[in-house]
PAFI-295722 format. One line per field, with one value per residue (C-alpha): y, x, z. Coordinates in nm, 2 decimals, padded with zeros to 4 digits. Each point is the difference from the previous one (the first is absolute). Layout:
! residues N
north: Y|...
east: X|...
up: Z|...
This chain:
! residues 377
north: 00.95|00.28|-00.16|-00.28|-00.23|-00.27|-00.36|-00.15|00.29|-00.08|-00.35|00.06|-00.24|-00.16|-00.25|-00.32|00.01|-00.15|00.23|-00.02|00.12|00.32|00.35|00.05|00.27|-00.19|-00.33|00.21|00.12|-00.35|-00.16|00.30|00.04|-00.39|-00.10|-00.28|-00.14|-00.10|00.12|-00.33|-00.17|00.18|-00.08|00.37|00.04|-00.05|00.27|00.27|-00.10|00.13|00.24|00.18|-00.09|00.19|00.30|00.02|-00.05|00.33|00.17|00.35|-00.01|-00.29|00.09|00.13|-00.34|-00.21|00.25|-00.09|-00.34|00.00|00.21|-00.24|-00.34|00.24|00.04|-00.36|-00.13|00.20|-00.08|-00.34|00.08|00.20|-00.30|-00.21|00.18|00.07|-00.40|-00.01|00.33|-00.14|00.13|-00.05|00.25|00.02|00.30|-00.08|-00.29|00.22|00.24|-00.27|-00.13|00.30|00.05|-00.36|00.08|00.30|-00.15|-00.29|00.18|00.24|-00.32|-00.13|00.31|00.01|-00.40|00.07|00.27|-00.17|-00.28|00.26|00.14|-00.35|00.04|00.35|00.26|00.34|-00.09|-00.26|-00.02|-00.33|-00.04|00.25|-00.26|-00.15|00.10|-00.33|-00.30|00.22|-00.25|-00.20|00.27|00.02|00.23|00.28|00.25|00.37|00.12|00.15|-00.40|-00.12|00.23|-00.05|-00.36|-00.03|00.25|-00.21|-00.31|00.05|00.31|00.14|00.35|00.15|-00.07|-00.32|-00.07|00.21|-00.20|-00.33|00.12|00.02|-00.33|-00.11|-00.30|-00.26|00.14|-00.02|00.33|00.16|00.05|00.28|00.11|00.31|00.07|-00.35|00.14|00.10|-00.28|-00.36|-00.10|00.30|00.10|-00.09|00.32|00.07|00.25|00.23|00.22|00.27|-00.02|00.17|-00.03|-00.03|-00.34|00.05|00.18|-00.22|-00.27|00.24|-00.13|-00.36|-00.30|-00.35|-00.34|00.00|-00.39|00.10|00.25|-00.18|-00.32|00.24|-00.13|00.17|-00.16|00.31|00.29|00.38|00.33|00.34|00.11|00.29|-00.24|-00.18|00.30|00.09|-00.37|-00.01|00.39|-00.08|-00.22|00.15|00.09|-00.10|00.22|-00.08|00.07|-00.15|-00.31|-00.07|00.04|-00.20|-00.25|00.04|-00.06|-00.33|-00.12|-00.04|00.24|00.07|00.36|00.01|00.25|-00.15|00.27|00.05|-00.37|00.16|00.30|00.23|-00.20|-00.25|00.28|00.30|00.23|-00.06|00.30|-00.15|-00.29|00.10|00.00|-00.27|00.11|-00.08|-00.31|-00.36|-00.27|-00.34|-00.06|-00.31|00.10|00.36|-00.27|-00.21|00.33|00.05|-00.28|-00.10|00.38|00.18|-00.32|00.01|-00.29|-00.15|00.17|00.27|00.03|-00.04|00.28|00.26|-00.05|-00.05|00.32|00.08|00.09|-00.24|-00.18|-00.16|-00.34|00.09|-00.07|00.06|00.13|-00.10|-00.36|-00.01|00.02|-00.29|-00.20|00.02|-00.09|-00.30|-00.11|00.04|-00.17|-00.27|-00.02|00.02|-00.29|-00.29|00.15|00.05|00.29|-00.02|00.13|00.29|-00.14|-00.21|00.32|00.13|-00.24|00.02|00.37|-00.04|-00.21|00.26|00.34|-00.14|00.05|-00.21|-00.16|00.15|00.41|-00.12|-00.10|00.31|00.17|-00.13|-00.09|-00.22|00.21|-00.22|-00.14|-00.25|00.25|-00.31|-00.19|-00.27|00.07
east: -04.78|00.04|-00.24|00.27|00.05|00.20|-00.14|00.30|00.00|-00.36|00.03|00.33|-00.04|-00.32|00.20|00.04|-00.42|-00.33|-00.26|-00.20|00.20|00.09|-00.15|-00.36|00.16|00.30|-00.16|-00.19|00.30|00.16|-00.28|00.04|00.34|00.11|-00.29|00.02|00.27|-00.20|00.17|00.00|00.12|00.36|00.28|00.09|00.32|-00.28|-00.19|00.28|00.15|-00.41|00.03|00.36|-00.20|-00.29|00.23|00.19|-00.25|-00.20|00.28|00.04|00.40|00.08|-00.24|00.33|00.13|-00.29|00.04|00.37|-00.04|-00.27|00.19|00.27|-00.24|-00.09|00.31|00.15|-00.29|00.10|00.34|-00.06|-00.21|00.26|00.25|-00.23|-00.06|00.43|00.05|-00.17|00.11|00.17|00.35|00.12|00.30|00.30|-00.12|-00.33|00.14|00.15|-00.24|-00.24|00.24|00.07|-00.36|-00.06|00.26|-00.15|-00.31|00.09|00.21|-00.24|-00.25|00.29|00.02|-00.39|00.04|00.22|-00.17|-00.36|00.19|00.13|-00.34|-00.22|-00.21|00.19|-00.27|00.00|-00.26|00.15|00.12|00.09|-00.19|00.10|00.28|-00.11|00.23|-00.01|00.19|00.25|00.28|-00.19|00.02|00.22|00.31|-00.02|00.26|00.04|00.08|00.35|00.12|-00.06|00.15|00.34|-00.05|00.02|00.25|00.23|-00.03|-00.01|00.06|-00.36|-00.05|-00.39|-00.05|00.01|-00.14|-00.31|00.02|00.00|-00.37|-00.07|00.05|-00.12|00.01|-00.13|00.27|00.33|-00.09|-00.11|-00.39|-00.02|-00.30|-00.16|-00.09|00.17|00.00|-00.32|-00.23|00.01|00.02|00.15|-00.09|00.25|00.15|00.07|00.06|-00.23|00.02|-00.11|00.29|00.19|00.39|00.09|-00.06|00.27|-00.23|-00.26|00.25|00.04|-00.33|00.09|00.04|00.11|-00.04|00.40|-00.01|-00.06|00.37|00.19|-00.03|-00.01|00.17|-00.09|-00.01|00.13|00.19|-00.08|00.15|-00.19|00.01|00.20|00.31|-00.02|00.00|00.35|00.15|-00.07|00.09|00.36|00.00|00.16|-00.24|-00.28|-00.33|-00.18|-00.32|-00.03|00.16|-00.20|-00.27|00.08|00.07|-00.38|-00.13|00.21|-00.19|00.31|-00.02|-00.31|-00.01|-00.25|-00.17|-00.18|-00.25|-00.07|00.16|00.17|00.21|00.06|00.28|-00.32|-00.21|00.21|-00.27|-00.22|00.09|-00.26|00.22|00.35|00.31|00.24|00.28|-00.30|-00.06|00.15|00.23|00.05|00.37|00.06|-00.10|00.21|00.32|-00.13|00.04|00.27|00.19|-00.17|-00.06|00.35|00.18|00.13|00.12|-00.11|00.35|-00.03|-00.36|00.08|00.29|-00.20|-00.23|00.17|-00.06|-00.42|-00.23|-00.19|-00.27|00.25|00.09|00.36|00.38|-00.04|00.31|-00.13|-00.16|00.38|00.17|-00.20|00.07|00.35|00.02|-00.24|00.25|00.28|-00.12|-00.07|00.29|00.17|-00.19|00.04|00.32|-00.19|-00.15|-00.33|-00.22|-00.19|-00.36|00.06|00.08|-00.34|-00.17|00.08|00.00|-00.37|-00.11|00.22|-00.13|-00.39|00.06|-00.09|00.34|00.02|00.01|00.28|00.20|-00.09|00.10|00.28|00.38|00.28|00.23|00.16|00.37|-00.04|-00.15|-00.03|-00.27|-00.21|-00.40
up: 00.36|00.22|00.30|-00.05|00.35|00.04|00.00|00.18|00.26|00.13|00.06|00.20|00.25|-00.15|-00.26|00.28|00.09|-00.16|-00.24|00.26|00.27|-00.21|00.07|-00.21|-00.23|-00.03|-00.10|-00.29|-00.12|-00.03|-00.18|-00.27|-00.03|-00.01|-00.18|-00.17|00.24|00.39|00.27|00.25|-00.30|00.02|00.21|00.17|-00.20|-00.32|00.17|00.02|-00.34|-00.13|00.19|-00.17|-00.31|00.06|00.07|-00.25|-00.30|00.20|00.16|-00.20|00.08|-00.25|-00.20|-00.24|00.12|-00.18|-00.32|00.00|-00.08|-00.17|-00.25|00.04|-00.11|-00.31|-00.06|00.05|-00.22|-00.32|00.03|-00.04|-00.28|-00.14|00.10|-00.20|-00.31|-00.05|00.06|-00.35|-00.19|-00.30|-00.03|-00.32|-00.03|00.31|00.09|00.06|00.19|00.19|00.07|00.13|00.26|00.14|00.01|00.16|00.26|00.11|00.04|00.16|00.31|00.04|00.07|00.19|00.20|00.04|00.07|00.29|00.19|00.00|00.16|00.24|00.10|-00.01|00.30|00.14|-00.11|00.25|00.24|00.11|00.34|00.29|00.31|00.28|00.22|00.34|00.31|00.10|-00.04|-00.23|00.05|-00.24|-00.25|-00.33|00.06|-00.28|-00.03|-00.15|-00.30|00.17|00.16|-00.28|-00.26|00.36|-00.08|-00.38|-00.03|00.27|-00.15|-00.37|-00.06|-00.12|-00.10|00.06|-00.35|-00.01|00.25|-00.15|-00.27|00.20|00.12|-00.29|-00.15|00.38|00.14|-00.31|-00.21|00.13|00.28|00.31|00.13|00.22|00.16|00.22|00.32|00.15|00.30|00.05|-00.24|00.00|-00.29|-00.08|-00.40|-00.28|-00.11|-00.45|-00.17|-00.20|-00.30|00.20|00.20|-00.31|-00.07|00.33|00.18|00.23|00.26|-00.01|00.20|00.26|00.14|-00.04|00.20|-00.02|00.15|00.17|-00.09|-00.39|00.03|00.15|-00.24|-00.30|-00.32|-00.29|-00.32|-00.18|00.06|-00.12|-00.09|-00.07|-00.33|00.10|00.14|-00.36|-00.19|00.22|-00.03|-00.45|-00.07|00.17|-00.36|-00.25|-00.28|00.17|00.05|00.33|-00.05|-00.41|00.08|00.28|-00.14|-00.30|00.21|00.22|-00.41|-00.05|00.33|00.14|00.23|00.26|00.13|00.33|00.21|00.25|00.02|-00.42|-00.10|-00.26|-00.06|-00.35|-00.04|-00.16|-00.06|-00.20|-00.06|00.30|00.21|00.31|00.06|00.22|-00.14|-00.15|00.32|00.35|-00.20|00.13|-00.16|00.01|00.08|-00.17|-00.30|-00.02|00.10|-00.34|-00.18|00.09|-00.13|-00.32|-00.16|00.19|00.03|00.33|00.13|00.33|00.17|-00.24|00.15|00.36|00.00|-00.20|00.28|00.27|00.24|-00.06|00.18|00.30|-00.17|-00.29|00.00|-00.06|00.16|00.37|00.15|00.37|-00.12|-00.16|00.29|00.17|-00.27|00.05|00.36|-00.09|-00.21|00.15|00.30|-00.23|-00.21|00.42|00.12|-00.29|-00.15|-00.39|-00.19|-00.03|-00.29|-00.01|00.00|00.31|00.12|-00.11|00.11|00.35|-00.04|-00.08|00.27|00.21|-00.08|-00.13|-00.33|-00.39|-00.07|-00.36|00.18|00.20|-00.35|-00.13|00.27|00.07|-00.20|00.10|00.18|00.22|-00.02|-00.25|-00.31|-00.25|00.18|-00.14|-00.06
């Protein structure tokens, strides 16, 4: 394969032409490499797509990626088979039942992580490139912004962390996250970015090459918020008698927490003995799952929960002093205008519209600190 010549490369500038208009050598290659698809029956974009697929299948640079996906689907089939086998296993004792449920939970977590990875990678491969941007009609192009600007906008508006942004990109727009792109300054349309195993444990560095649609960033409202495994360990190690790493693994085994790693899908929180997976600390966790466990397992009421986590770093949905100041001002203005007290729910509704975040999020991040502390809900 050392004599590989990109089909996309040699056809550059010819995708809009009929077969008879191509140079003889090029038309011969098209007849051979496009078979059985007739060139003249395809649109220029379809021709380009076929050429991309041919390059991916024949480029030595994609061999490792192709081998990964070959092994990936073999492993996925084996997991499905093992799940089916375990589901019919008889369990005469309680210990047998516990063993069966634990193994099924482990297999289903692994399968769910693989299916998420497959969704993220759908339609993407190493050889994919967009059409080169034309210099004309720039005003008609979609507006893309580079990662640093997207980070600033999301950080300013949502207190988002880089790790959260990586997780939203891993989820993708169809699952409540964000789509990221590559080379948006020169390609039209730009190829979709996706994480992959070969990126290693560091899932933040690949973001440096990403671009985002500006409208997506400005209007983005996350379905879920996330914190890192390291932040979760620090958060729970303050609980008396709790060994946070062991407790986190227990909640994962109970399917009440999901450890996410954008490049690998999961961490050693799920695959404790598999050192090929990244550390528990590098994983990401859904914040609402964490908060639910704190209420149910730690017995924390909402007021206690708010007090306990009132000074967390950005990226946590908790008490926000600056948001509280604005809430106090809104309450004071409304009470001065009407002569009546205003509920926290009404303040949250006004504030949510003003700052562009969810009403439920606002209510989690403010408390009643205006004059009458006994305001009705």
